[in-house]
C-alpha positions as CSV (number, residue, x, y, z in Angstrom):
1,M,-0.2,10.3,-22.2
2,N,2.6,7.9,-23.2
3,K,0.9,4.7,-24.2
4,R,4.0,2.6,-24.0
5,E,4.8,3.8,-20.4
6,F,1.1,3.3,-19.4
7,F,0.9,-0.3,-20.6
8,E,4.3,-1.1,-19.0
9,G,2.8,0.1,-15.8
10,V,-0.2,-2.1,-16.4
11,R,2.0,-5.1,-17.0
12,Q,4.1,-4.5,-13.9
13,G,1.0,-4.0,-11.7
14,T,-0.8,-7.1,-12.9
15,P,0.9,-9.5,-10.4
16,V,-0.1,-7.1,-7.6
17,C,-3.7,-7.1,-8.9
18,I,-3.8,-10.9,-8.9
19,S,-2.4,-11.2,-5.4
20,A,-4.6,-8.5,-4.0
21,A,-7.8,-9.7,-5.5
22,P,-8.7,-12.2,-2.8
23,F,-8.4,-9.5,-0.2
24,G,-10.7,-7.2,-2.2
25,A,-13.3,-10.0,-2.2
26,L,-12.7,-10.6,1.5
27,F,-13.4,-7.0,2.3
28,G,-16.7,-7.1,0.4
29,A,-17.7,-10.2,2.3
30,V,-16.7,-8.7,5.7
31,A,-18.5,-5.4,4.9
32,V,-21.8,-7.1,4.1
33,A,-21.5,-9.4,7.1
34,N,-21.1,-6.3,9.3
35,G,-24.3,-4.7,8.0
36,Q,-23.2,-2.7,5.0
37,T,-25.1,-2.9,1.6
38,I,-23.2,-3.8,-1.5
39,A,-23.3,-0.2,-2.7
40,E,-21.9,1.0,0.7
41,A,-19.1,-1.5,0.5
42,L,-18.3,-0.4,-3.0
43,L,-18.4,3.3,-2.1
44,M,-15.9,2.6,0.8
45,S,-13.5,0.8,-1.6
46,M,-13.7,3.5,-4.2
47,T,-13.1,6.4,-1.8
48,I,-10.7,4.9,0.8
49,F,-8.9,2.3,-1.4
50,A,-6.7,1.0,1.5
51,G,-7.2,-2.7,2.2
52,A,-5.9,-2.8,5.8
53,S,-7.7,0.5,6.7
54,Q,-10.9,-0.7,5.2
55,L,-10.9,-3.9,7.2
56,V,-10.0,-2.1,10.4
57,G,-12.7,0.5,9.8
58,I,-15.4,-2.0,9.0
59,E,-14.7,-4.1,12.1
60,L,-14.8,-1.0,14.3
61,F,-17.9,0.6,12.7
62,G,-20.2,-2.0,14.1
63,Q,-19.0,-1.6,17.7
64,K,-19.8,1.0,20.3
65,I,-16.5,2.9,19.8
66,A,-16.1,6.7,19.6
67,A,-15.7,8.0,16.0
68,W,-12.4,9.7,16.9
69,V,-11.0,6.3,18.0
70,I,-11.9,4.8,14.6
71,V,-10.3,7.7,12.7
72,L,-7.2,7.5,14.9
73,S,-6.9,3.7,14.3
74,I,-7.2,4.1,10.6
75,F,-4.6,6.9,10.7
76,A,-2.2,4.6,12.6
77,V,-2.5,2.0,9.9
78,N,-1.9,4.5,7.2
79,F,0.8,6.6,8.9
80,R,3.4,4.8,6.7
81,H,2.0,6.6,3.7
82,I,3.4,9.9,5.0
83,L,6.8,8.2,4.9
84,Y,6.1,6.8,1.5
85,S,5.1,10.2,0.1
86,A,8.3,11.8,1.4
87,A,10.5,9.0,0.0
88,M,8.7,9.2,-3.4
89,A,8.9,13.0,-3.6
90,P,12.2,13.2,-5.7
91,F,10.7,10.9,-8.3
92,V,7.3,12.6,-8.8
93,R,8.3,16.3,-8.3
94,H,7.6,17.0,-12.0
95,F,4.0,15.8,-11.7
96,S,1.4,18.6,-11.9
97,A,-0.8,19.3,-8.9
98,G,-3.7,17.3,-10.4
99,E,-1.4,14.4,-11.2
100,K,0.0,14.4,-7.7
101,F,-3.5,14.3,-6.3
102,V,-4.3,11.2,-8.4
103,A,-0.9,9.7,-7.6
104,F,-1.2,9.9,-3.9
105,F,-4.8,8.7,-3.9
106,L,-3.6,5.5,-5.8
107,L,-0.6,5.1,-3.5
108,T,-0.4,1.6,-2.1
109,D,2.5,-0.4,-0.6
110,P,3.5,-2.1,-3.9
111,Q,3.0,1.2,-5.8
112,F,5.5,2.9,-3.5
113,A,8.0,0.1,-3.7
114,E,8.0,-0.1,-7.5
115,T,8.0,3.7,-7.9
116,V,11.1,4.1,-5.7
117,R,12.8,1.2,-7.5
118,R,12.0,2.7,-10.9
119,G,12.8,6.2,-9.8
120,E,16.2,5.2,-8.4
121,A,17.1,3.5,-11.7
122,R,15.9,6.4,-13.9
123,G,15.9,9.5,-11.8
124,K,12.1,10.0,-12.0
125,V,9.0,8.1,-13.1
126,S,6.4,9.2,-15.7
127,F,2.8,9.8,-14.7
128,S,1.7,7.5,-17.5
129,W,3.6,4.6,-16.0
130,Y,2.4,5.5,-12.5
131,L,-1.3,5.7,-13.6
132,G,-1.1,2.4,-15.5
133,F,0.3,0.6,-12.4
134,G,-2.2,2.2,-10.1
135,L,-5.3,1.6,-12.2
136,V,-4.7,-2.0,-12.8
137,I,-4.9,-2.5,-9.1
138,Y,-7.6,0.1,-8.3
139,V,-10.3,-1.0,-10.9
140,P,-10.1,-4.8,-10.2
141,W,-10.2,-4.0,-6.5
142,Q,-13.7,-2.5,-6.9
143,A,-14.9,-5.4,-9.0
144,M,-13.6,-7.9,-6.4
145,T,-15.3,-5.9,-3.6
146,V,-18.6,-6.3,-5.3
147,L,-18.0,-10.0,-6.0
148,G,-17.1,-10.6,-2.4
149,A,-20.1,-8.7,-1.2
150,V,-22.4,-10.8,-3.4
151,F,-20.8,-14.2,-3.0
152,G,-19.1,-13.6,0.4
153,K,-20.5,-16.7,2.0
154,L,-18.9,-18.9,-0.7
155,I,-15.4,-17.6,0.1
156,G,-15.3,-18.8,3.7
157,D,-12.1,-18.5,5.6
158,P,-9.2,-17.6,3.2
159,K,-6.8,-19.3,5.6
160,L,-8.3,-22.6,4.8
161,I,-7.3,-22.4,1.2
162,G,-4.1,-20.5,1.7
163,I,-4.9,-17.3,-0.2
164,D,-4.2,-15.2,2.9
165,V,-0.5,-15.6,2.3
166,L,-0.4,-14.3,-1.2
167,L,-0.1,-10.6,-0.4
168,P,2.4,-11.0,2.5
169,I,4.6,-13.0,0.2
170,Y,4.4,-10.4,-2.5
171,F,5.3,-7.7,0.1
172,M,8.2,-9.7,1.3
173,A,9.5,-9.9,-2.3
174,L,9.2,-6.1,-2.6
175,V,11.2,-5.6,0.6
176,L,13.9,-8.0,-0.6
177,G,14.1,-6.0,-3.8
178,F,15.8,-3.3,-1.7
179,R,18.3,-5.7,-0.1
180,K,21.3,-4.1,-1.9
181,R,20.7,-0.7,-0.5
182,A,22.9,0.7,2.3
183,N,21.8,-0.3,5.8
184,F,19.1,-2.6,4.6
185,L,19.6,-5.4,7.2
186,P,19.8,-3.2,10.3
187,V,16.8,-1.1,9.3
188,V,14.6,-4.1,8.4
189,A,15.7,-6.0,11.5
190,I,15.0,-3.1,14.0
191,S,11.7,-2.2,12.2
192,G,10.5,-5.8,12.3
193,A,11.6,-6.4,15.9
194,V,10.0,-3.2,17.2
195,S,6.8,-4.0,15.3
196,V,6.6,-7.5,16.8
197,I,7.2,-6.1,20.3
198,A,4.6,-3.4,19.7
199,Y,2.1,-5.9,18.5
200,H,2.3,-7.9,21.7
201,T,2.4,-4.8,24.0
202,V,0.6,-1.9,22.4
203,G,-1.5,-4.0,20.0
204,S,-2.8,-3.7,16.4
205,P,-2.9,-1.5,14.3
206,W,-0.3,0.7,16.2
207,H,2.5,-1.8,15.7
208,V,2.6,-0.9,12.0
209,S,3.4,2.7,12.6
210,I,5.7,2.1,15.6
211,G,7.8,-0.3,13.6
212,A,8.0,2.1,10.7
213,I,9.1,5.0,12.9
214,A,11.7,2.8,14.5
215,G,13.2,1.9,11.1
216,M,13.0,5.4,9.9
217,L,14.9,6.8,13.0
218,L,17.6,4.2,12.6
219,A,17.9,4.9,8.9
220,A,18.3,8.6,9.7
221,M,21.1,7.9,12.2
222,L,23.1,5.6,10.0
223,P,25.4,6.9,7.2
224,G,23.9,6.3,3.7
225,K,24.9,6.5,0.1
226,R,24.0,9.4,-2.2
227,N,22.1,8.4,-5.4
228,P,23.7,10.5,-8.2
229,K,20.6,10.0,-10.4
230,L,18.5,12.1,-8.1
231,H,20.7,15.1,-9.0
232,E,20.8,14.6,-12.7
233,A,18.9,17.4,-14.4
234,G,16.7,16.9,-17.4
235,Q,16.9,13.1,-17.5
236,E,14.3,11.5,-19.8
237,V,12.0,8.8,-18.4
């Protein structure tokens, strides 16, 4: 374990932790409001660790909906992680099997974005950095789930105090971090447009996956630039 790399990951993941904290608390509050115990809410956060999927799941669990529909809905929300994993593969190929298991369990939207950004700059990322970045999000998320479950009624509607915009703003900043990449504008434009159309026609959560697929297909058709650092052998992290 490289301590310097680990704590650099912790430092870079701290802004994500701060912006995601209200949503961890919101999940805890929603879970208890839908009949789960504090322990059950915490177990769900510890094992699933996917904010959007947790909220979708918890809203569906209390309704008379077939289990396969719930599973399929959660899969639709998380379909983008298949694309994330493929995009990250060149930068984590040197991870052991156990490290890859941990890495993909901790995978979140900001984790993906920062891993790709760091990997493109260095050729690969260290597991120490990846673990530090992931744990500084994962551990506080569990704590906030418990706080939200215990004090959920005090949180109220996050829209009233504006905390609902923190994570979307952070995600927008992550997206803009890739603005210098080839075909950035057309891919983002088509993905966003298709996602909005799908939201109003097919509905949530399918619009997330449909928009992602549209952007992926366009990116595959457009000519891109080769990153020479992906082909440099033996580069140190």
